[in-house]
C-alpha positions in Angstrom: 37.0 -53.2 -21.4 38.3 -49.6 -21.1 36.1 -46.8 -22.5 36.9 -43.3 -23.3 35.1 -39.8 -23.8 35.9 -37.2 -26.4 34.0 -33.7 -26.2 34.4 -31.1 -28.9 33.0 -27.7 -28.0 32.5 -26.3 -31.6 31.1 -23.1 -33.0 27.7 -24.5 -34.0 27.4 -27.0 -31.3 29.1 -29.5 -29.0 29.5 -33.2 -30.1 30.4 -35.9 -27.5 31.6 -39.5 -28.5 32.1 -42.5 -26.3 34.6 -45.2 -27.7 36.0 -48.6 -26.6 39.7 -49.0 -26.7 39.6 -50.3 -30.1 38.4 -46.9 -31.4 34.6 -48.2 -32.0 32.1 -45.6 -31.5 29.5 -46.8 -28.9 27.4 -43.7 -28.7 27.5 -40.1 -30.0 25.4 -37.0 -29.4 25.3 -33.4 -30.6 23.8 -30.3 -28.9 23.6 -26.9 -30.9 23.3 -23.6 -29.6 23.2 -20.1 -31.1 26.0 -17.7 -32.2 25.3 -14.0 -31.7 26.6 -11.0 -34.1 25.6 -7.9 -32.1 27.5 -5.7 -34.6 29.0 -6.1 -38.0 32.2 -8.3 -37.9 31.4 -9.3 -34.3 31.0 -12.9 -33.3 29.9 -14.1 -29.7 28.5 -17.0 -27.7 27.3 -17.5 -24.1 29.7 -20.1 -22.3 26.9 -21.2 -20.3 25.4 -22.8 -23.6 28.6 -24.7 -24.0 28.3 -26.0 -20.5 24.6 -27.0 -20.9 25.6 -28.7 -24.2 28.5 -30.7 -22.5 26.1 -32.0 -19.9 23.3 -32.9 -22.3 25.7 -34.7 -24.5 27.4 -36.4 -21.7 24.1 -37.7 -20.1 23.0 -38.8 -23.7 26.1 -41.0 -24.6 26.0 -42.6 -21.2 22.5 -43.3 -21.6 22.8 -44.8 -25.2 25.9 -46.8 -24.7 24.6 -48.4 -21.4 28.2 -47.9 -20.2 28.7 -47.6 -16.5 30.2 -44.2 -15.8 32.8 -46.0 -13.7 34.1 -47.8 -16.8 35.2 -44.3 -18.3 38.7 -44.4 -17.9 39.5 -40.8 -19.2 38.0 -37.7 -21.0 39.5 -35.5 -23.7 38.3 -31.8 -24.4 38.6 -30.2 -27.7 37.0 -27.0 -28.9 37.0 -23.9 -31.1 40.3 -22.1 -30.5 41.1 -18.5 -29.8 37.9 -17.5 -28.0 38.1 -15.7 -24.8 36.2 -16.4 -21.5 36.6 -13.7 -18.8 35.9 -14.8 -15.2 35.7 -12.7 -12.0 36.9 -13.2 -8.8 34.0 -15.7 -8.2 34.5 -17.4 -11.4 31.4 -16.0 -13.0 31.4 -15.4 -16.5 31.7 -11.4 -17.1 30.5 -11.1 -20.6 29.7 -13.1 -23.7 32.8 -14.9 -25.1 34.5 -13.2 -28.1 35.2 -16.0 -30.8 37.7 -17.1 -33.2 35.9 -15.5 -36.3 35.3 -12.1 -34.7 37.1 -9.2 -36.4 36.6 -6.2 -34.1 40.2 -6.2 -32.7 42.5 -5.0 -35.7 43.4 -1.8 -33.9 44.4 -3.6 -30.9 46.3 -6.2 -32.8 48.1 -3.5 -34.5 48.8 -1.8 -31.2 50.4 -4.9 -29.9 52.6 -5.5 -32.8 53.9 -1.9 -32.6 54.2 -1.8 -28.8 56.2 -5.1 -28.9 57.9 -4.6 -32.2 57.3 -7.0 -35.0 60.6 -8.8 -34.9 60.2 -9.3 -31.0 56.7 -10.5 -31.5 57.6 -13.3 -34.0 60.7 -14.1 -31.8 58.4 -14.8 -28.8 55.3 -16.5 -30.4 56.5 -17.4 -33.8 53.3 -15.7 -35.4 52.0 -12.4 -36.0 49.0 -11.0 -33.7 45.9 -11.7 -35.7 42.1 -10.6 -35.1 41.0 -14.0 -34.6 43.6 -14.6 -31.7 43.0 -14.1 -27.9 45.5 -11.3 -27.2 43.7 -8.6 -29.2 40.3 -9.5 -27.4 41.8 -8.9 -24.1 43.2 -5.5 -25.1 39.9 -4.7 -26.9 38.2 -5.4 -23.5 40.5 -3.0 -21.6 39.9 -0.3 -24.3 36.2 -0.5 -25.0 34.6 -2.1 -21.7 36.9 -1.1 -19.0 34.2 -1.9 -16.4 34.3 -5.4 -17.4 38.2 -5.4 -17.7 38.4 -4.3 -14.0 36.6 -7.5 -12.8 38.8 -10.0 -14.7 40.7 -12.5 -12.8 41.1 -15.4 -15.4 40.9 -15.7 -19.1 40.3 -19.1 -20.4 39.8 -20.6 -23.9 36.4 -22.1 -24.7 37.2 -25.9 -24.1 39.0 -24.9 -20.9 36.1 -23.1 -19.4 34.3 -26.5 -19.8 37.4 -28.0 -18.2 36.9 -25.7 -15.3 33.3 -26.6 -14.8 34.2 -30.3 -14.9 37.3 -30.2 -12.8 37.5 -27.1 -10.9 40.8 -26.4 -12.4 42.3 -23.4 -14.6 44.2 -25.3 -17.0 45.0 -25.3 -20.9 47.3 -27.4 -23.2 49.9 -26.2 -25.6 48.0 -26.6 -28.9 45.2 -24.4 -27.9 47.4 -22.0 -25.9 49.6 -21.5 -29.0 46.5 -19.6 -30.8 46.3 -16.9 -28.0 49.2 -14.8 -29.3 50.5 -14.9 -25.8 52.4 -18.3 -25.9 56.0 -19.0 -26.7 55.4 -21.7 -29.3 59.1 -22.9 -29.3 59.4 -23.1 -25.4 55.9 -24.4 -25.1 55.4 -21.8 -22.3 53.5 -18.5 -21.8 55.5 -15.8 -23.2 56.0 -13.7 -20.2 58.0 -11.0 -21.8 55.0 -10.2 -24.2 52.5 -10.5 -21.4 54.5 -7.9 -19.2 55.1 -5.6 -22.6 51.2 -5.4 -23.0 50.4 -5.4 -19.2 48.4 -8.5 -19.0 48.8 -10.0 -15.7 50.6 -13.5 -15.9 48.2 -14.9 -13.2 45.3 -14.5 -15.6 46.8 -17.3 -17.6 46.0 -20.9 -16.7 48.4 -23.7 -16.1 49.7 -25.4 -19.4 50.0 -29.1 -19.9 51.0 -31.3 -23.0 47.9 -32.6 -24.5 47.7 -36.0 -23.1 48.6 -35.1 -19.6 46.0 -35.4 -17.0 44.9 -31.9 -15.9 42.2 -32.6 -13.4 39.4 -34.9 -12.3 35.6 -34.7 -12.3 34.3 -32.9 -9.3 31.3 -34.2 -7.0 29.4 -31.3 -8.5 30.1 -32.0 -12.1 29.5 -35.7 -11.5 26.1 -34.8 -10.5 25.4 -32.4 -13.6 26.8 -35.0 -16.2 26.3 -38.4 -14.9 30.1 -39.1 -14.8 31.9 -40.6 -12.1 33.5 -38.4 -9.5 37.3 -38.7 -9.8 37.5 -39.4 -13.8 40.7 -38.0 -15.3 40.2 -35.2 -17.8 43.5 -34.7 -20.1 44.5 -31.5 -21.6 43.0 -32.5 -25.1 43.6 -29.9 -28.0 42.4 -27.0 -29.9 40.0 -28.2 -32.4 42.5 -28.4 -35.3 45.3 -30.3 -33.4 42.7 -32.5 -32.0 41.2 -33.2 -35.3 44.6 -33.8 -36.8 45.1 -36.6 -34.2 41.6 -37.8 -35.0 42.9 -38.1 -38.6 46.0 -39.7 -37.8 48.2 -36.6 -39.0 50.9 -37.2 -36.4 53.8 -37.8 -38.6 55.7 -36.0 -41.4 54.2 -36.2 -44.9 50.6 -36.7 -43.9 48.6 -33.4 -44.4 45.0 -32.7 -43.5 42.6 -30.6 -45.4 39.5 -30.1 -43.3 36.4 -28.2 -44.5 34.2 -27.2 -41.5 32.9 -23.8 -40.8 36.4 -22.9 -41.5 38.9 -24.5 -43.7 42.2 -25.7 -42.4 45.3 -27.2 -44.1 47.3 -28.8 -41.3 51.0 -30.3 -41.6 52.8 -32.2 -38.9 56.3 -30.9 -38.2 59.0 -32.4 -36.1 60.3 -28.8 -35.4 58.9 -25.3 -35.0 59.3 -24.3 -38.7 58.0 -20.4 -39.4 56.6 -19.3 -42.8 59.1 -16.4 -43.7 56.0 -14.4 -44.8 53.9 -15.4 -41.9 50.9 -16.6 -43.9 50.8 -20.0 -42.2 50.6 -20.5 -38.5 53.2 -22.4 -36.4 51.6 -24.0 -33.3 52.2 -26.8 -31.0 50.9 -30.1 -31.9 48.8 -32.3 -29.6 51.7 -34.7 -30.0 54.1 -34.1 -27.1 57.2 -32.4 -28.4 55.9 -31.8 -31.9 54.5 -28.8 -33.8 52.4 -28.1 -36.8 52.0 -25.7 -39.7 48.5 -24.6 -40.3 46.8 -22.4 -42.9 43.2 -21.3 -42.0 40.5 -19.7 -44.2 37.6 -18.4 -42.2 34.6 -19.2 -44.4 34.9 -22.6 -46.1 32.0 -24.6 -45.1 30.6 -21.5 -43.9 30.4 -20.2 -47.4 28.2 -23.1 -48.5 26.1 -22.8 -45.3 25.7 -19.1 -46.3 24.7 -20.1 -49.9 22.2 -22.5 -48.6 20.7 -20.3 -46.2 20.5 -17.3 -48.6 19.8 -18.9 -52.1 18.3 -22.4 -51.5 15.0 -22.4 -50.3 13.6 -24.6 -53.0 16.6 -27.0 -52.4 15.7 -27.2 -48.7 12.0 -27.8 -49.5 12.9 -30.7 -51.7 15.4 -32.2 -49.2 12.8 -31.9 -46.6 10.3 -33.7 -48.7 12.8 -36.4 -49.5 14.3 -36.8 -46.2 17.7 -35.8 -47.3 20.3 -33.4 -46.4 20.0 -30.1 -48.3 23.8 -30.0 -49.2 23.2 -33.2 -51.1 20.7 -31.6 -53.1 23.0 -28.4 -53.8 25.9 -30.5 -54.7 23.9 -32.7 -57.2 22.8 -29.3 -58.7 26.5 -28.1 -58.7 27.5 -31.3 -60.6 25.6 -30.0 -63.6 28.0 -27.1 -64.1 31.2 -27.5 -65.9 34.6 -27.4 -64.0 35.6 -23.7 -63.8 31.9 -22.6 -64.3 33.0 -21.0 -67.5 35.0 -18.4 -65.6 32.6 -17.6 -62.6 34.8 -17.4 -59.6 33.9 -17.1 -56.0 35.9 -15.4 -53.2 35.1 -16.9 -50.0 36.0 -14.1 -47.7 32.6 -13.7 -45.9 34.1 -13.1 -42.5 37.4 -11.5 -43.5 40.3 -13.8 -44.2 43.5 -15.2 -42.4 45.5 -17.4 -44.7 47.1 -16.2 -47.0 45.6 -12.7 -46.3 45.2 -11.7 -42.6 42.6 -9.1 -43.6 39.4 -8.5 -41.6 38.0 -6.2 -44.3 38.0 -8.9 -47.1 34.6 -9.7 -48.4 32.9 -12.4 -50.4 32.7 -11.8 -54.4 31.0 -13.5 -57.3 33.3 -12.6 -60.2 32.5 -13.2 -63.8 28.7 -13.7 -63.8 27.0 -13.9 -67.3 23.4 -14.7 -68.5 24.7 -18.5 -68.7 25.2 -18.4 -64.9 22.2 -20.5 -63.5 22.1 -21.9 -60.1 24.3 -24.8 -60.8 27.0 -22.3 -61.7 26.6 -20.4 -58.7 26.6 -23.5 -56.4 29.6 -25.1 -58.0 31.6 -21.9 -57.9 31.1 -21.6 -54.2 32.7 -25.1 -53.8 35.4 -24.2 -56.1 36.2 -21.0 -54.6 36.7 -22.8 -51.1 39.1 -25.3 -52.8 41.1 -22.5 -54.4 41.3 -20.9 -50.8 42.8 -24.2 -49.6 45.1 -24.4 -52.4 46.4 -21.2 -51.2 47.7 -23.0 -48.1 49.1 -25.9 -50.0 51.1 -23.5 -52.4 52.8 -22.1 -49.2 53.7 -25.5 -47.9 55.4 -26.3 -51.2 57.2 -23.1 -51.1 58.6 -24.1 -47.7 59.4 -27.6 -49.0 57.2 -29.4 -46.6 56.9 -33.0 -47.7 53.3 -33.8 -48.7 52.9 -37.6 -49.5 49.3 -37.9 -48.5 46.3 -35.6 -48.0 43.6 -36.7 -45.7 40.1 -34.9 -46.5 38.0 -34.5 -43.3 34.9 -32.3 -41.9 31.7 -32.1 -43.7 33.3 -31.1 -46.9 34.8 -34.6 -47.2 31.4 -36.1 -47.3 30.5 -34.9 -50.6 32.2 -37.0 -53.5 32.0 -33.9 -55.7 33.6 -31.5 -53.2 36.4 -34.1 -52.6 36.9 -34.4 -56.3 37.0 -30.6 -56.8 39.4 -30.1 -53.9 41.7 -33.0 -55.2 41.7 -31.4 -58.8 42.3 -27.9 -57.8 45.0 -28.8 -55.3 46.5 -31.2 -57.6 47.0 -34.0 -54.9 45.0 -37.2 -54.5 42.8 -37.0 -51.5 42.1 -40.1 -49.1 39.4 -40.5 -46.4 39.8 -42.6 -43.6 37.5 -45.3 -41.6 36.5 -42.6 -39.1 34.7 -39.4 -39.1 34.6 -38.2 -35.7 37.3 -35.4 -36.0 38.3 -33.6 -33.0 36.1 -35.6 -30.6 38.0 -38.8 -31.6 41.4 -37.1 -31.4 40.9 -36.1 -27.7 39.4 -39.5 -26.8 42.6 -41.0 -28.2 44.7 -38.4 -26.3 42.8 -39.5 -23.1 43.7 -43.0 -23.7 47.4 -42.0 -24.0 46.9 -40.1 -20.8 45.6 -42.9 -18.7 47.9 -45.5 -20.1 45.5 -47.5 -22.6 47.9 -46.5 -25.5 51.7 -46.1 -25.3 51.8 -42.8 -27.5 49.8 -40.7 -29.7 51.3 -42.2 -32.8 50.4 -45.9 -31.6 46.9 -44.8 -30.6 46.4 -43.6 -34.3 47.9 -46.6 -35.7 45.6 -48.9 -33.8 42.4 -47.1 -34.9 42.8 -45.3 -38.1 43.0 -46.8 -41.6 42.7 -45.2 -45.2 39.6 -46.5 -46.8 39.2 -44.5 -50.2 41.2 -42.5 -52.4 40.0 -39.8 -54.9 42.5 -39.4 -57.5 43.1 -36.2 -59.6 41.3 -35.7 -62.8 44.1 -34.3 -65.2 41.5 -32.8 -67.5 39.9 -30.7 -64.7 43.1 -30.0 -63.0 44.4 -28.4 -66.2 41.2 -26.1 -66.3 41.7 -25.1 -62.6 45.2 -24.5 -63.3 44.4 -21.8 -65.7 41.7 -20.1 -63.5 43.7 -20.2 -60.2 46.0 -17.4 -61.0 43.0 -15.3 -61.8 41.5 -16.2 -58.5 44.9 -15.2 -56.7 45.0 -11.8 -58.5 41.4 -10.9 -57.4 42.2 -10.2 -53.9 45.1 -7.7 -54.7 42.8 -6.0 -57.1 40.0 -5.5 -54.7 42.1 -5.2 -51.3 41.7 -1.3 -51.3 37.9 -1.4 -52.2 37.4 -4.0 -49.4 38.9 -1.7 -47.1 36.8 1.5 -48.4 33.4 -0.2 -48.4 34.2 -1.6 -44.9 34.8 2.1 -43.8 31.7 3.5 -45.5 29.4 0.7 -43.9 30.8 1.4 -40.5 30.4 5.1 -40.7 26.8 4.6 -41.9 26.1 2.3 -39.3 27.4 4.7 -36.6 25.1 7.6 -38.1 21.8 7.9 -36.5 18.9 7.7 -39.0 16.1 10.3 -38.9 
């Protein structure tokens, strides 16, 4: 029997799975690592931590599965998108990687848009240049750390740094490259005209492949470090969202995924590179060759609940530890005691700025409508509902664009909670289904590896052979009616607070820069 491996280099940790050709998971392993915020709005990680995590999880799944490494037919890579790994002429990492949720580059993004021209930028990359994307990070390095910039010889995305360590090849694939703001999404190639306009050397960019294509093979050095067999093929894989969409079977028109991980993503398959006229959604290449996708991204979805847990839920964490349960189960059970709509308590989940529908690094989280009746259950439920309102923003844009939505597949950690699934279905106004596998991007890239090595004839065929719908969460009409009344208020709050968000950010930055006596 053939076996495949999928590796997902996430923000909180790396997850590796080993599956057989029927899609059955034979072993899985996760290895966590830290995230650093040396300044407000900054977010960085050490690429060496990703490599150590990759080696550790690969050795674990090979050990636990008892599968001979020579039986592994292919490996796929996924990972957090947009991050920048800067390598010097000796392939050494120059500085910590700047991540997708880092917000330091607004001035650099504005400069790119002004230098190239807004219309030209959209023509070349089908998207605006946003703070999360890679292009602004490169210009920031040039402006603020010229001593580091002078050493740069390659710029890689997170998963592609791991690819380099595995294969010795500088390579990426179309779905992840789409999120750099340096890639021509329509042509599925680097946007040379844009690179030239902002003076980024073309040779810094890795070779681009379609997601199922073989990009390299495991080197002798990597085999020694990981336990893999030398020569094992490594395919392009995908950015975490495109890979997760494959892992959810979102590979045909009408199926939309709603994923609540650290971020929240609404992902719709498209046969053509459709562009939102107001540029609130991203248009990227799909991991399915010759296809595209529309994607709305909120930066703090599960991240909002994680923040709430870490900041306010010491009692729930203690109870969970005593009972041997997940703290999130306790929090959601508490939230279930509050009524739908929380009697007007609303939460804006903009803890790290926002992208869809508001590309605003200054946006901040808000509890609005607090009264003396708002006990802990209300606060917890308001966080769950605030995230769902944020997801609805993306669904409303898809509806404006007349994108077909015949099925919504819920995934990520947020899909594990029956209450949160119900809240999402009721607020979005669409039944949500779950599927028989919950391995996300790691499964998606394992399937892509199977396509690239000939185990499956196509991405679509791979998904059909492995993925099945197992549960449906139906909309509760009574709760939907309540949420439909509160949603316009939720939408209005950002516009009313936008100026204040910018002002408070400016004041905080000024105070942080002022030496204390």
